[in-house]
C-alpha positions in Angstrom: -27.1 -5.5 12.0 -30.6 -4.9 9.2 -32.2 -1.3 9.2 -35.0 0.7 7.3 -33.6 3.4 6.4 -35.3 6.6 4.4 -33.3 8.0 2.0 -35.3 10.3 0.8 -38.4 12.0 1.4 -41.5 11.1 -0.4 -38.9 7.8 -1.7 -39.5 4.3 -0.4 -37.4 2.9 2.4 -34.5 0.7 1.9 -32.9 -2.1 4.4 -29.3 -1.5 4.7 -26.5 -2.9 6.3 -25.5 -0.8 9.6 -23.3 -1.7 12.6 -24.6 -2.9 15.5 -25.5 0.4 17.6 -23.3 0.7 21.1 -25.6 2.1 23.8 -23.7 4.8 25.9 -24.0 5.1 29.9 -27.7 5.6 30.9 -28.2 3.9 27.8 -29.6 0.4 27.0 -29.3 -1.7 23.6 -32.4 -3.7 22.5 -32.7 -6.8 20.6 -35.9 -5.0 18.5 -39.2 -7.9 18.5 -41.8 -5.4 17.6 -42.2 -2.0 16.1 -45.8 -0.1 15.5 -46.2 2.0 12.7 -47.3 5.1 13.9 -48.1 8.5 11.1 -45.7 10.3 13.0 -43.1 8.8 10.7 -45.0 9.4 8.0 -45.3 13.6 8.5 -41.0 12.6 8.8 -41.0 10.5 4.8 -43.1 13.8 3.5 -40.7 16.5 4.5 -44.1 17.9 6.4 -41.5 18.3 9.5 -37.8 19.0 8.8 -35.3 16.0 10.2 -32.2 15.0 8.8 -31.5 12.3 6.7 -30.8 9.8 6.1 -32.3 8.4 8.9 -34.0 4.9 10.8 -38.1 6.0 11.7 -40.2 4.2 13.9 -40.6 5.7 17.5 -43.2 2.3 19.7 -41.1 -0.3 20.2 -40.9 -4.1 22.3 -37.8 -5.9 22.8 -35.0 -7.7 24.5 -32.6 -5.9 26.5 -29.2 -7.4 25.4 -27.0 -4.9 27.4 -26.2 -1.8 29.2 -24.3 1.7 28.5 -20.4 1.6 30.7 -20.7 3.6 34.0 -24.5 2.9 34.3 -25.8 3.1 37.7 -26.7 -0.2 39.5 -30.7 1.0 40.0 -31.1 1.0 36.8 -29.5 -2.0 35.9 -31.5 -3.7 38.6 -34.8 -2.6 37.2 -34.0 -3.6 33.4 -31.7 -6.9 33.6 -30.5 -8.0 30.8 -33.2 -10.5 29.2 -35.4 -8.3 30.6 -39.2 -7.8 28.5 -39.5 -4.0 28.0 -41.5 -1.3 25.8 -40.0 2.3 25.2 -41.4 5.2 24.7 -41.4 7.4 22.3 -40.3 10.7 24.2 -37.3 9.3 26.2 -36.4 11.9 29.4 -33.1 13.0 29.4 -34.4 13.1 32.9 -31.9 16.1 34.6 -33.5 19.2 31.7 -35.1 21.7 33.4 -38.9 20.5 32.6 -37.2 17.0 33.3 -36.5 17.6 36.8 -40.5 19.3 37.1 -41.9 15.9 36.6 -43.6 17.6 33.2 -41.4 14.5 31.1 -43.1 15.3 27.6 -41.2 18.7 27.5 -38.0 17.5 27.9 -35.8 19.8 26.5 -32.8 17.1 25.7 -34.8 15.0 23.6 -36.9 18.0 21.3 -32.9 19.8 20.3 -30.7 16.4 20.0 -33.4 13.8 19.1 -36.2 15.5 16.9 -33.6 18.2 16.5 -30.3 16.8 15.4 -31.5 13.0 15.1 -29.7 11.2 17.9 -29.0 11.0 21.0 -28.3 13.1 24.4 -24.2 13.0 23.4 -25.7 15.5 20.3 -24.7 12.0 18.0 -26.6 8.8 17.1 -25.7 5.9 17.4 -26.5 4.1 13.8 -23.7 4.1 11.7 -23.4 2.2 8.0 -21.5 -1.1 7.8 -19.7 -0.3 4.4 -18.8 3.6 5.1 -19.5 4.1 8.8 -21.6 7.3 7.2 -24.0 8.5 10.4 -27.9 7.6 9.8 -29.8 9.6 11.8 -32.8 7.9 14.5 -36.8 8.9 15.0 -36.2 8.6 18.8 -35.2 5.2 18.9 -35.1 4.1 15.2 -36.5 1.8 16.1 -37.4 -0.2 12.3 -33.5 -1.6 12.6 -33.0 -5.1 14.5 -31.7 -3.6 17.0 -31.9 -0.1 19.1 -30.1 2.0 21.6 -33.0 3.1 24.0 -32.3 5.6 26.9 -33.1 3.7 30.5 -36.2 6.5 31.0 -37.5 5.8 28.5 -38.2 2.1 29.3 -40.4 -0.2 31.2 -40.8 -4.1 31.9 -43.5 -6.4 30.1 -44.8 -9.0 31.8 -44.9 -12.0 29.8 -48.7 -11.9 29.6 -48.2 -9.6 26.7 -47.2 -10.6 24.2 -44.3 -7.8 22.0 -45.6 -7.1 18.7 -49.3 -5.9 20.8 -47.3 -4.2 23.7 -45.4 -2.3 20.8 -47.9 0.3 20.2 -48.5 1.0 24.6 -45.6 3.1 23.8 -46.7 6.2 21.5 -50.0 5.2 20.6 -51.8 4.2 24.2 -48.6 6.8 25.8 -49.9 9.6 23.5 -53.6 8.5 24.6 -52.3 8.3 28.2 -50.9 11.9 28.1 -53.2 13.2 26.0 -56.3 12.1 29.2 -54.2 12.2 32.7 -51.8 14.9 32.1 -53.5 17.7 29.5 -57.3 16.8 30.1 -57.5 15.5 33.8 -60.2 13.4 32.9 -62.2 12.2 35.6 -65.1 9.7 36.3 -68.4 10.5 34.4 -67.0 12.7 31.8 -67.8 12.9 28.4 -65.4 12.8 25.8 -65.0 13.1 21.9 -62.4 12.0 19.9 -61.9 13.2 16.1 -59.8 11.3 14.7 -60.5 7.5 15.3 -56.9 5.6 13.9 -54.0 4.4 16.1 -53.6 7.2 18.0 -57.7 8.2 18.0 -58.8 4.6 18.7 -56.4 4.2 22.1 -57.8 7.6 23.2 -61.2 6.1 23.3 -59.7 2.9 24.7 -58.4 5.1 27.6 -61.1 7.4 27.8 -63.6 4.5 29.4 -60.6 2.5 31.2 -61.0 6.3 33.3 -64.6 6.2 33.7 -65.9 8.0 30.8 -70.1 8.5 30.3 -70.1 8.8 26.9 -67.4 8.3 24.2 -68.0 9.6 20.9 -65.7 8.2 18.5 -65.5 10.7 15.1 -64.4 9.6 12.1 -65.1 10.1 7.9 -64.1 5.8 7.5 -67.2 3.4 8.4 -64.4 0.7 9.4 -63.1 3.1 11.5 -66.2 4.5 13.2 -66.8 0.4 13.6 -63.3 -0.2 15.3 -64.0 2.5 17.6 -66.8 0.7 18.4 -64.7 -2.0 19.6 -63.1 0.1 21.7 -65.5 1.5 23.7 -67.0 4.0 21.7 -71.2 4.2 23.3 -71.8 6.4 19.8 -69.9 7.3 17.0 -70.1 10.1 14.1 -69.2 9.8 10.3 -68.5 13.3 9.4 -68.7 13.1 6.0 -72.3 12.8 6.9 -73.6 14.9 9.9 -72.6 18.3 11.2 -70.0 17.3 14.1 -70.9 19.6 17.2 -74.2 19.7 16.4 -74.3 15.8 16.9 -71.9 15.9 20.0 -74.7 18.3 21.3 -78.1 16.1 20.5 -76.1 13.6 22.3 -74.9 15.1 25.0 -78.0 17.0 25.6 -77.4 20.1 24.2 -74.6 21.1 25.6 -71.3 19.8 24.1 -68.4 17.1 25.5 -66.2 18.0 29.0 -63.9 17.4 27.2 -62.7 16.8 23.1 -59.4 15.1 20.9 -58.5 16.5 18.4 -55.5 13.1 17.0 -55.8 14.1 13.2 -53.3 17.7 13.1 -56.4 19.7 10.4 -57.0 22.5 11.1 -60.4 22.1 9.7 -61.0 18.8 13.0 -59.3 21.5 15.7 -61.9 23.8 15.1 -64.2 21.4 15.1 -63.2 20.0 18.2 -63.1 23.6 20.2 -67.1 23.8 18.1 -67.5 20.4 20.2 -66.7 20.8 23.9 -69.3 22.9 26.6 -68.9 25.8 27.6 -65.8 25.6 30.2 -64.6 22.0 28.1 -61.4 21.8 27.2 -60.2 21.2 23.8 -57.0 18.6 23.7 -54.8 19.0 20.2 -52.7 15.8 20.0 -52.5 15.4 15.8 -49.3 16.6 14.5 -49.4 19.2 11.2 -47.4 20.3 8.4 -44.6 23.3 9.8 -46.7 26.3 9.7 -50.1 25.3 9.7 -52.4 27.6 11.9 -56.2 27.3 13.2 -58.7 29.6 13.2 -60.2 30.3 17.2 -63.2 32.1 17.6 -61.4 34.3 20.3 -64.8 35.9 22.2 -66.6 32.3 22.7 -63.2 31.2 23.8 -63.6 34.0 26.6 -66.6 34.4 27.8 -67.8 30.6 27.7 -63.8 29.3 29.6 -62.4 27.7 26.6 -60.0 25.7 27.7 -57.0 24.4 24.3 -54.2 22.0 25.4 -51.8 20.6 23.2 -50.0 17.3 24.6 -47.2 15.7 22.4 -47.0 12.4 24.6 -46.6 11.0 28.2 -44.3 11.1 31.2 -42.6 7.8 31.1 -41.1 7.3 34.1 -44.6 8.3 35.6 -47.3 6.7 32.8 -44.9 3.9 30.9 -45.4 1.7 34.0 -49.0 2.5 35.4 -49.8 2.2 31.2 -48.3 -1.3 31.6 -50.8 -2.1 34.1 -53.9 -1.2 32.8 -53.0 -3.7 30.1 -51.9 -6.4 31.5 -55.4 -5.5 33.9 -56.8 -5.9 30.8 -58.2 -2.3 30.9 -56.7 -1.6 27.6 -57.2 -4.0 24.8 -53.8 -3.8 23.0 -54.6 -7.1 21.1 -57.6 -6.0 19.4 -56.0 -2.9 18.8 -53.1 -4.0 15.9 -55.0 -5.2 12.5 -51.9 -5.7 11.0 -48.0 -7.3 10.5 -45.9 -7.6 8.6 -41.6 -7.9 8.0 -39.5 -5.4 7.6 -38.7 -5.8 4.0 -42.8 -4.4 3.6 -42.1 -1.0 5.9 -42.7 0.8 2.5 -44.9 -0.6 2.0 -47.5 -0.7 4.5 -46.9 2.5 5.7 -48.5 3.3 1.9 -51.8 1.8 3.2 -51.2 3.8 6.2 -50.8 6.9 4.1 -53.7 6.0 1.8 -56.5 5.2 4.9 -56.0 1.9 4.7 -54.9 0.6 8.2 -57.7 0.4 10.5 -56.3 0.8 14.5 -52.4 0.2 14.3 -50.2 -1.8 12.0 -46.8 -3.1 13.8 -43.6 -4.5 11.9 -42.2 -7.7 13.7 -39.1 -8.5 14.2 -38.1 -11.5 15.5 
């Protein structure tokens, strides 16, 4: 199969021929139809976050089930039959670790250790190998920038015929991350007020999810007028250009002097981290979902945090077995406008160019690589 392989940090990926991957027990081979282009991949490409290379990036996919690993249980095969249309979550829970057993699949220890740490799946090895040499190629999540990928069955959900493959790919990270932030971290309630700082692919999904959950006021914050216009289309009731206005002050004006119930930081920058905390009301919740370069820190005003009960949460993503089917349902019913969220499509051979555009801030919404 063909795959886009990253050989060196800050260098373009190249299209290589890899052996067709083989699923193991509890795993599913997917014929990849589409893979979203996410800023998290850039952290690996730029060596901001340690990850083994060579590797195949791409961690939000849609595709068709081709094969189950030997000895996979009958319930999994019945749930995900060959030929079914599926979407894959970037956090692929093992199902058996301390956190998975507690229902906190977004903290799966096996995923963090074996995938994010070692670039493989839960036997500690990758499923990707070069055709010519047999040398290993590591997997960032399932390694979706390839014609086929192997995904643990716990990380998959079936999608209906009414949802197109290309647009459905973003469910696995952009929407999955937003849903996890609003439902599991923020515990959002109908009628609450929300500010989303950074309205790119994940941030705009937070706006959509907030509106679907009954947000009364949903404020999009960015420095790009184009992205703020997109935020309005995704459901923002107000927008703020952070390069022109004081964000916490303007948010207080919009909310009658109090601040929002929930502020989401989707950029992973110290300045916007602080901005989110300063934008919430007393007793409010600040939810941090933006990844930063390894070792980055941010300042917090301790006395206000203590006296006014400001709560700060980190949130990496959703919980695949619980949340992914619910997200698919929201998209199917039209509460999430996934087709409007995808603004650019490209082929596998163009992947490096699309990531360069993403890094330059030239992509509004979400770009998708199509592999049909």
